[in-house]
N, C-alpha and C positions, 0 to 999 in steps of 0.2 A: 800151581805147584807141579813141578816135574822132577822125577827122579828115575834113574834107570841103572840096573846092573846087568852084566852080560854073562853071569855064571849060568850053569845048567839049570839051577833052580832060581827063578827070577821073581822078584817082587817089583811090580810096576805101579807107580803112582803118576798119573799123567792128566793133562787137560789141555785142550787146544785153546789158546788165547794168552793174554798177558795183561799185566796191571800197569797203570801209570799213576804217578803222583798228581793229585789235585793241588794246585797252588793259586794263591791270590797275590797279585802284585800290589804292594802298598807304597805309593810314592810319598816321600816326606816333602815338606815345603821347599827345601833346598833343591830338590829334583824338579818338582812341579813348576817352579818359577823360572826354570831354564827355558829359553825360546825354542829349543829343539826337543823338549820333553815328550811331546806327542809322537814325534817321529821315532825317538828312541824307544818309546813303549812299543811301537809297532815292530821294530827290529827285534827287540827282546822277545816279544810274543812269538814272532816267526821262528826264532831259533829254539825257544822252549818247545814249541810244537814239533818242529822238524827233528828235534833230538829223539823223538819217540819215547821219551821218559816222562813227559809232563802233560797235564791238562791244565788249562788256565781259565780262571774266572773271566768272563766277558771277552774271551779270545775272538779275534777276527776270523778264526778258522773253526767252522762248525764242528768238525771231527775232533777238535782239541778243546772244546768249550765245556767247562763243568756245568752241571745242571743247577748248581746253587751252592750255598755255603755248606750244605751237608756233605758235599764231595771234596771239600778243601782239607788237605792233610797238613799243609804248612803255608807259611807266608814268605814272600821275598820282599824285604824292605829295600827301597831304592832311595839313595840320597847322594848328593854331591859333597865331597869333602875337600877342603882346601888345606894344604900343608905348607907351613911357614918355616923359615930358617930361624936360628936363635936371635937374629937381628930383627926379626919381624917381617922379612921380605917373603912374598909369595913364591914358593918353590915349584909346586905342582898342584894339579887338580885331579881328582879321582872320582870315578863313578863306583859307588859301593853297592853291591848286591849281597845282602845279608839274609841267609836262610834262618827263619825263626819258626817256632811252633805257633799254634793257633792262639796262644795266650800272649804272644809277642816276645817270648824269651828267646834271645838270640842263640843260635846253634853254631854257626860258623860264618865268617864274612868272606866275601870274594871281591877282589880289588881289580878295577879296570882303569888303568891310567889314561888320562885324556891328553891329547897332543893338539895344540891350537884349538882347544875347546871342543874337540871331536874324538871319537874312537873308531878304530877299524873293526868291521864286522868279524874279520878273522880272529881278532883278539877276544871278541865276545864268544865266538864259537869255542875257543880254548877254555874260556871261563866256564861255560855251560857244560862242556865235556868234563871239566874238573868237578863241577857240582854233581853230575851224573855219577862219576866215579865214587865220590864220597857217600852218595846215597844208595848206590846199587852194588858197588864193588867192581863194576866194569866201566872202563873208560868210554866216554861218549864217542859218537861217530861223526859229529858235525865237521865238515871240511875235509873228510877223508875222501879217498879216490876210487872211482869206478872206471875200469877199462871196458871197452866194448868194440864191436866192429862198426865201421862207418863207411857207407857207400855214397859217394857223390855221383850225380848223373854223368855218364860217359867216362867214369874213372874207375880204377880198380878198388876193391874193398881193402881198407886198411884197419889197423888197430889204433884206436884213439883212447884218450882218458879225459875225465872231467871230475870236478868235485861235487859234493852232495847238494850244492846250491846252483849247479849248472854253470859254474865258472871254471876258468883255467883250462879250457878245451885245448888239447895238444895231441899231436901225432906221436905214437909209440913206434910203429913199424915204418921204416923208410927204405923200402926195397921195391923192386919191379914186379914182385909176385902178388897174387891175391892172398890176403892174410885173414885167418879165421881162428875161432875158438881160443880166445885168450884165457889164461888161468894164472892168478897170482900165487906166488909161493906163500907158505904159512907165515913167514916173517914179513911179507910184503915188500921185500927188497929186490925181487926178481919176478919175471913173468915169462911164461912159455906161450907160444901160439903156433898155429899150423900155417904153412904157406903152400900154395898151389900154383904150379907153373908148368910150362911145356915139358920140363925135365922131370916132373913128378911132384911128390909131396915131401915136406920136411917139417920137423919140429924145431923151432927156433927158441934159444934161451937168451934172455936179455936181462942183465943185472944193472943196467943203467950206468955202469962205470966203464965197462969195456965194450968193444964192438960186439954186437949180437952174433951168436955162433949157431950153426946147425948141429944139434946133438944127435939127431936121428933122421935118416932120409930114405926114400924108396929107391929101388933099383929096378927099372923096367926092361933091362936087357934080357932078351929071350934066352940067352945062354946061361944066365945066372938066376932066372926066375924061380927055380926050385929051391934055391938057398937064400934068396933075399926077399925083402918085403916089397910087395907091389904098391902098397900105400901105407902111410903112417899118419896118425892124427891124434889130436886131443892131449889131455894130460891132467890127471888128478894127483896131487902131491901127497906124499907121506909127510908127517909133521916135522921130521928132521930136515926136510928140504933137499935131500940127496936123490931120492927115488921118486919115480912117477908111475902111475898106471896109465897106459896108453892103448890105443886101438891100432892093431897092426894086421895087415892082410897078406897072406902067403898062399900061393897055389889056389886062389879062389875062395879061401876060407878066412873070415874076419873074426879075430878073437881079441881078448884082453891080455896084456902082458905087464909085468912089472919091469921097469927099465931103470937101471942104475946109470945116471948121467955121468958119473965120474969114471966108472969102469967100462962104460959103453956096452953093457951086457943086459940082455932081456931074458925074462923067465915067464913062461906061459902060465896063465891063470885059468882060462876057459878053453874048452876043446870041442865045443858044439859045432856042427856043420852050418848052423844058422849064423846070422850076423849079430855079434855081440859088440856093443859100442856104448858111448856116453857114460863112462865110469865116474863114480864119485865115491871117495873113500871117507869113512867116518873119522872124526877127530882123534879117536884112540887107535887108528891104524888097523882095526880088526874086522871091520864090517864094510863090505863093498856093495853098492847098488849100481845097476847098469840097465841098459835097454837091450832087449833081444826080440827078434821076430820069430823065435822058435815055435810059437803057437799059431803062426799065421798072421798075427798083428803085432805091432810093436807094443810090448808090455815091459813093466819094470820088474826086475828080479833082484834078489838079495843073496849074497854069498858071504859066509863067514870065512875069512882067510884061514888057510890051513885045512879046510875041508874042500870037497870037490862036488858037493851037491847044492846047487842053487835053488832057492824057493821063489815062486812067483808071488808078487805083491799086489799087482793090479790085474783086473779081469774085465770081461765085457767085449762088445764088438768094437768099441772105439779104441783108438790107439792111445797109449800113455808114453810120455817121454820126459826128458830134461830133469831127471831126479837129482836133488841136492840135499845133503844132510844139513840140519841146523847146526850152529856152532857148538851146541852142547850134546849133539849126537842122539837126540831123542825124537826128532820130527823130520819128516821129509816133505819138501815142497816139490811139486812136479806139475807138468801140464798134461791135460787129458782132453781128447776130442769128444764132445757130446753135442748133439743137434747140429752137427756140421761145423762147429767152431771149437777152437782150443781154449780151455780155461785153466787158471791156476788153482791147484788143489793143495791141501795140507793134510798129511797123513801121519798117524802114529803107527809105525810098522809093528809094534809089539802088542797093541790092542786091536788094531784094525779100524780105529776111529778115523774118519775121513770126511772132509767137507770142502766145498768150493769157496775160494776167496774172491773170484771175479765172475762176472756174467755179462752178457751182451751179444749182439749180433756181429761180432768181430772177434779176432783172435787175441788172446792174452797168453803168453807162453814164455819159456826160457827164464824161469825165476832164479834168483840168487840171493843169498842172505846177507844182511849187514853183519859186520863182525861181532856186534853185541846181540844178535838174534832177535832184535825188536822190529826190524823192517825188512822188506823184500823189494828188490828192484826187478823189473821184468820188461818184456817187450809187448807192446799192444799196437794193433792196426786200427784203432778207433778213428784216426784222422785220415785213413786211407793208405798211409805208409807206416811201416814199422818204426815206432819211436820208443824211447826209454821212459819208464815211469817208476815211481816209488810209492809203496803203500805200507801201512802198519801191518804187523803180522796177523791181525784179526780181520784184514781186508778193508779197513777204513783208511781215510786220509790219502787217497790216491792223488798224486800230483805229477805233472810232467817234469822230467829231470832236465832235458836239454831244450835249447832254443835254436836248433839248426833249421835251415830253410825247409819248407814243406816237402820238397822232392828228394831230400836226403833220407837214407834208410839206415837204421841202427839195429844192432842185435848182439846176442851173446854177452851180456854183462857179467862182470866178475868184480868183487868188492874187496878192498883192503883197507885196514885201519890207518895206513900211512898216508901222509900228505906229500904231494909233489908240487 
């Protein structure tokens, strides 16, 4: 249970972790007799697991397997249904997934039409997303899109995107510059990213309808250096999608600014002589977390917008970076260096509760949340190269997201609920 208020007098109820529904799949004879029944069960099992919402009796995936009937909250009845015209001719076949209570009382049916006696996994993703929405109130994330940086050997770094099943890999940035730091808009219909070239740095806005445009760029001219930004980068969106919080450097000082992309106007938020960067704004647009080296090491700071006094959230000799608010604004995922390696941590900034989600003799860093707050995608060097992985928010269920060649490098993931 998690709840949070942001008034001066706060009542905080929190807990690190999440709950999943335990389900038992119950195939009826019409389903079991189909020659593809076993394969279909594996596909359904995979998608129930990867949704982050369900645990399944006898699942092939250990981290999604219920311990027994005591952990089963409901049943999913599986059957094939044939539908006929008034004249008696077979019109269509449907795979029915009906959610029922443990006594078998049907709660609601879900219909998956079959074409040529088969179904598309994308249609099953939509069906399970619908099931998740009906049970939790939040639309599921199966098939949604993750953008990230992709570096092929001897080529520049680009922005690419892929879906939750490691499919539909496509390039987003198509320019001659190095592309970094992608960030989806709150509505998921646009993305900003940073480019680096000989002419300087720029922030690119791409709404996938029109040609990408530079909304902010550096000016390295010596005659204008006092008035213009020597570097620009990053972007954390306000929920209305018009403004961003970005990192800008002027006269050797790097601070955070609010930037209105329509008015092309920036407003300074931090004024410290240290480097302030990697901003992330809470979903209610009131609470900013960022990284600063003002203590001698990179640490995470918190600033309530409208005030000018930031508070330090992380401490110790090891550096902390990559902070991101959970979609409900109650938790922060971030990466912290300990014992020489970076690991993903989960923090409740209002109680100080904190624990590590990853471990190992390799780096795990750059976390970002799924839109429903049940999963985290991150970068790990466990194979020797940085690759993208997904895990549940309790640290279990880790799986490789991409299937790129071993010498490709991936980083900076950002997740939207939209499908492309």
